[in-house]
C-alpha positions as CSV (number, residue, x, y, z in Angstrom):
1,X,20.1,138.4,115.4
2,X,19.3,136.5,112.8
3,X,15.1,135.2,111.7
4,X,13.9,132.8,110.8
5,X,10.7,131.4,109.1
6,X,9.2,128.2,109.4
7,X,7.9,126.1,106.1
8,X,6.7,122.3,105.6
9,X,8.3,120.9,102.2
10,X,6.4,118.6,99.8
11,X,7.1,115.7,102.1
12,X,5.4,117.6,105.3
13,X,8.9,118.5,106.9
14,X,8.7,121.6,108.9
15,X,12.0,123.4,108.0
16,X,13.5,126.6,109.7
17,X,14.8,129.0,107.0
18,X,17.3,131.7,108.1
19,X,16.1,134.6,106.3
20,X,17.4,135.4,104.4
21,X,19.2,132.2,103.0
22,X,22.7,133.4,103.0
23,X,24.1,130.2,101.7
24,X,22.0,128.0,99.6
25,X,22.8,124.3,98.3
26,X,21.0,123.3,95.0
27,X,20.7,119.1,95.1
28,X,19.6,119.8,91.3
29,X,20.7,121.3,88.3
30,X,16.9,123.0,87.5
31,X,16.8,123.9,90.8
32,X,20.4,125.9,89.8
33,X,18.9,127.5,87.0
34,X,16.2,128.8,89.1
35,X,18.0,129.9,92.0
36,X,19.8,132.7,89.0
37,X,16.4,133.3,87.7
38,X,15.0,134.3,91.0
39,X,18.0,136.5,92.0
40,X,19.8,134.2,94.4
41,X,22.7,133.4,92.2
42,X,25.4,135.0,94.5
43,X,23.9,133.1,97.5
44,X,24.2,129.7,95.2
45,X,27.9,128.0,97.2
46,X,27.6,125.1,95.4
47,X,27.0,123.0,91.7
48,X,25.8,119.6,91.0
49,X,28.3,117.5,88.5
50,X,25.4,117.5,85.9
51,X,24.6,121.6,86.5
52,X,24.6,123.3,83.0
53,X,23.1,126.7,83.4
54,X,23.9,129.3,83.2
55,X,27.7,128.0,82.1
56,X,30.3,131.1,82.9
57,X,28.4,131.7,86.3
58,X,28.2,127.8,87.5
59,X,31.8,126.8,86.8
60,X,33.2,128.9,89.6
61,X,31.2,127.0,92.0
62,X,32.9,123.9,94.3
63,X,31.6,120.7,92.5
64,X,29.3,118.2,95.2
65,X,29.1,115.5,93.2
66,X,25.9,114.2,90.6
67,X,22.3,114.4,92.7
68,X,22.4,110.8,93.8
69,X,25.7,110.8,94.6
70,X,26.4,114.3,96.8
71,X,29.8,114.3,98.4
72,X,28.8,114.7,101.8
73,X,31.9,115.8,103.5
74,X,32.4,118.6,101.0
75,X,28.8,120.0,102.1
76,X,29.8,120.0,105.2
77,X,32.4,121.9,104.6
78,X,30.5,124.4,102.9
79,X,28.0,124.3,105.7
80,X,25.2,125.9,103.8
81,X,22.0,127.1,105.6
82,X,19.8,126.0,103.4
83,X,19.8,123.1,101.2
84,X,17.2,122.0,98.2
85,X,16.5,119.0,97.0
86,X,13.8,116.4,95.0
87,X,12.5,113.4,96.4
88,X,12.7,111.5,93.2
89,X,16.0,112.8,91.8
90,X,18.4,113.3,95.4
91,X,18.9,109.6,97.2
92,X,16.9,109.2,100.4
93,X,19.1,108.1,102.4
94,X,21.8,111.1,101.7
95,X,19.0,113.5,101.9
96,X,18.0,111.9,105.5
97,X,22.0,112.4,106.2
98,X,21.8,115.9,105.7
99,X,18.3,116.3,107.2
100,X,20.2,115.8,110.8
101,X,22.1,119.0,109.9
102,X,20.8,121.4,107.6
103,X,17.2,122.6,106.8
104,X,16.8,120.7,103.6
105,X,13.8,121.6,101.7
106,X,12.9,118.5,99.3
107,X,9.7,119.0,96.8
108,X,8.1,116.8,95.0
109,X,7.1,117.2,91.3
110,X,4.2,115.0,89.3
111,X,2.5,117.4,86.6
112,X,2.6,120.4,85.2
113,X,0.5,122.5,88.2
114,X,3.5,120.9,90.9
115,X,6.3,122.5,89.1
116,X,4.0,126.0,88.7
117,X,3.5,125.7,92.8
118,X,7.1,124.6,93.7
119,X,8.1,128.2,91.1
120,X,6.3,130.2,94.1
121,X,6.9,128.0,97.1
122,X,10.8,128.5,96.7
123,X,10.4,132.3,95.6
124,X,7.8,132.6,99.0
125,X,11.0,131.2,101.3
126,X,13.4,132.9,99.3
127,X,11.5,135.7,100.0
128,X,11.4,136.7,96.0
129,X,7.6,135.8,96.0
130,X,6.8,138.8,93.1
131,X,9.5,137.5,90.5
132,X,8.1,134.1,91.2
133,X,4.8,135.1,90.6
134,X,5.9,136.9,87.1
135,X,7.9,133.4,86.3
136,X,5.0,131.4,86.9
137,X,2.5,133.8,85.0
138,X,5.0,134.0,82.4
139,X,5.4,129.7,81.4
140,X,1.4,130.0,81.6
141,X,1.4,132.1,79.2
142,X,4.3,130.4,77.0
143,X,2.3,127.3,77.6
144,X,-0.9,128.6,76.5
145,X,0.5,129.3,73.3
146,X,1.0,125.9,72.0
147,X,-0.7,124.4,69.1
148,X,-2.5,121.6,69.3
149,X,-1.1,118.8,67.4
150,X,-3.4,117.7,64.0
151,X,-4.0,114.3,64.9
152,X,-3.9,112.8,68.6
153,X,-1.1,110.3,69.0
154,X,0.0,107.8,72.1
155,X,3.7,108.7,72.5
156,X,5.9,105.7,73.9
157,X,8.8,108.0,75.6
158,X,11.9,106.4,76.5
159,X,14.4,107.3,78.9
160,X,17.2,103.8,78.9
161,X,18.4,101.6,76.6
162,X,19.6,98.3,78.4
163,X,17.0,97.4,79.8
164,X,14.6,100.0,77.5
165,X,12.5,102.1,80.4
166,X,9.9,104.2,79.2
167,X,8.1,107.0,81.5
168,X,4.8,105.8,83.0
169,X,1.8,107.7,84.6
170,X,1.9,110.0,88.0
171,X,5.8,111.6,85.9
172,X,6.1,115.0,85.4
173,X,6.9,114.0,81.7
174,X,3.6,112.1,81.2
175,X,2.1,115.9,82.1
176,X,4.3,117.4,79.5
177,X,3.2,114.5,77.0
178,X,-0.4,115.5,77.9
179,X,0.5,119.4,77.2
180,X,2.1,118.2,74.0
181,X,-1.6,117.3,73.4
182,X,-0.6,114.1,73.2
183,X,-1.9,110.8,76.1
184,X,0.6,108.5,77.2
185,X,1.2,104.9,75.7
186,X,1.9,102.9,78.7
187,X,-2.0,102.8,81.0
188,X,-0.5,101.1,83.8
189,X,-0.8,103.2,86.9
190,X,1.4,100.5,89.4
191,X,4.7,101.3,87.3
192,X,5.8,105.4,87.3
193,X,9.5,103.8,84.8
194,X,8.2,101.0,83.9
195,X,11.4,98.6,82.0
196,X,9.9,97.0,78.9
197,X,11.6,94.2,76.7
198,X,11.4,94.4,72.8
199,X,8.1,92.2,72.4
200,X,6.1,94.6,75.3
201,X,7.8,97.7,73.0
202,X,6.0,95.6,70.0
203,X,3.0,95.3,71.7
204,X,2.3,99.0,72.7
205,X,2.0,99.2,69.1
206,X,2.2,103.4,70.0
207,X,2.0,106.3,66.9
208,X,5.3,107.7,67.6
209,X,8.2,107.3,70.1
210,X,10.6,109.6,71.7
211,X,13.8,109.1,72.7
212,X,15.1,111.2,75.3
213,X,18.5,113.0,75.9
214,X,18.7,111.9,79.1
215,X,19.4,110.2,81.6
216,X,20.2,108.1,78.6
217,X,21.3,109.6,75.0
218,X,19.4,107.9,72.7
219,X,21.0,109.0,69.9
220,X,20.0,108.6,65.8
221,X,21.7,105.3,65.4
222,X,19.4,103.8,68.1
223,X,16.5,105.3,65.9
224,X,17.5,102.9,63.1
225,X,17.5,99.6,66.6
226,X,13.8,100.3,66.9
227,X,12.6,101.2,63.4
228,X,13.2,97.6,63.0
229,X,10.5,96.9,65.6
230,X,8.1,98.9,64.5
231,X,8.9,100.2,60.7
232,X,5.5,102.3,60.6
233,X,6.3,103.9,63.9
234,X,7.6,107.7,63.9
235,X,10.1,108.2,66.0
236,X,11.5,111.8,67.2
237,X,14.6,112.3,69.2
238,X,13.5,115.0,72.5
239,X,15.4,117.1,74.5
240,X,15.0,115.3,77.7
241,X,15.6,119.0,79.4
242,X,12.7,120.5,77.8
243,X,10.5,117.4,79.5
244,X,11.9,117.5,82.5
245,X,13.5,120.5,83.8
246,X,10.5,121.7,85.9
247,X,11.1,125.0,87.1
248,X,12.2,128.4,85.0
249,X,13.5,125.8,82.2
250,X,9.7,125.6,81.3
251,X,10.4,128.9,79.5
252,X,12.7,127.5,77.3
253,X,10.5,124.3,76.8
254,X,7.2,125.8,75.8
255,X,9.0,127.0,72.3
256,X,10.5,123.8,72.0
257,X,7.5,121.8,72.9
258,X,6.2,124.8,70.3
259,X,8.4,124.1,67.3
260,X,7.9,120.3,67.9
261,X,4.7,120.1,67.2
262,X,5.1,122.2,64.0
263,X,6.9,119.8,63.0
264,X,5.3,116.7,64.2
265,X,1.8,118.7,62.5
266,X,3.8,119.2,59.1
267,X,5.3,115.9,58.6
268,X,1.5,113.1,59.9
269,X,3.5,110.6,58.8
């Protein structure tokens, strides 16, 4: 006889989850990596098209499409007993379809503390609380060692081109910018990912621009394009995973950000 626990996800949905969950589907690349780090990799029965880690272990798993364009028929064939999703990264319409058939636990991450709380909540529903607590403690410790920048700076963090899109307030990436000791050049609270014209970018006049590697793959040539708009602004290519993956990948993000701050400190102008 299967035992169950009832959990409430971040959207207020009550989920009935078998103990232990034996057939888990992750709809988010960072969550896939996280499940392996929690010791639940053997229970994972699929991967998304964008899952990367651990590379050798996920290669054999069936592909269920992209986070926003899932192959629902394939998910039905896999018959999961738990699906882990994210309110921002997955399609609301597809999540609602899946919720009719399966327990779907949806997390909502807006800042660093939300991310750590999500690690603990996931550990609880999967029966891996001790490991989840160790992870959060290691992440807190690692981030506490990040040096402060020598100068405060307004950062414009761009995630898309044609049109340019930036990261605004009330986002996890904004929280990570603040963890670096910087402030967001986007001050308005009404748009989480505002579109910007070239004129608006010039008007913002940030001290520094971070060009993310994802979802748009900014490259060296894009630095030159934006530098013509703001010749005196420092522009850095940054690894988007280190600013947007919100689970155990944070253990990799801390030393990356530490190196980034040291680089900026050594070249302040």
